[in-house]
N, C-alpha and C positions, 0 to 999 in steps of 0.2 A: 966294359969300355966306359972310361969317363969322358963325357962331353963337356967341352968349354963353355963356359957361361959369360954372358954379357949382361952388365948392370944396365937397366932402363929406368929412366926417371918418368914417372907417371904422376900426374897431379889428380887427387881425388877429394872430394868434399868430406867433411869431418864425420858426417853421418854414415857415409858409405864405409869409411875405414872402420868405424865402430862395429858395424854389421859385419864386414869381413873379419875382424879381429875376433868378434863373438863366434863366428861359425869356426874360423881356425881353432880356436881354444876348444870348442865342442867336438871337432874331428881329431884333435890332438896333433895338428900339424902347424907349421909356421905360416906367417902371412905370405911369404914368397911362395911357400909351396902351394897355398890355396889358389894364389893368382896364376901359378904356371899350370895348374889344373884346369883352371878357368880358361886360360888361353888355348891350352890343349883341345879342350871341349868346343869352343868357338871355332877352331881350325877344323875339327872332325865334323862338327854339323855342316859347316860350309861345304867340305868336302862331300858329305852325303847329300846335301841339297842340289849339288852340281851335278852328282850322278843321277838324282831323280829328273834334273831338268834335261839331261842329255837322253834319258829313258823316254820322257814324255815327247821330246822333239823327234826321236827316232820312230815313235809310233805314229807321229803326225805325218812323217815323211813316207813311211811305209806300214800303212795300218794293217792290223791282222784281219784275216778273212773272217766275216762274221759267222760263216758255216762252221768253220773250224773250232771257233770260240764255242758255239752252241753245242757241238757234238762232244766237247771235251767236258761238258757239265753232267 
């Protein structure tokens, strides 16, 4: 399935573009592909961080019984 794409204008400083281009060349991908991968990684990292925050909040709201935790070791 081919997903439609939208062109997005992003301003980056020259040094950052140079570094991105060098990495893209090393990986054998285009700058656009590298930036798509980076955007996907940022979104995935945020999704995982949110899951961690929800887990911590859940344990704060309903802590485990310390006796159960000790007996599981």
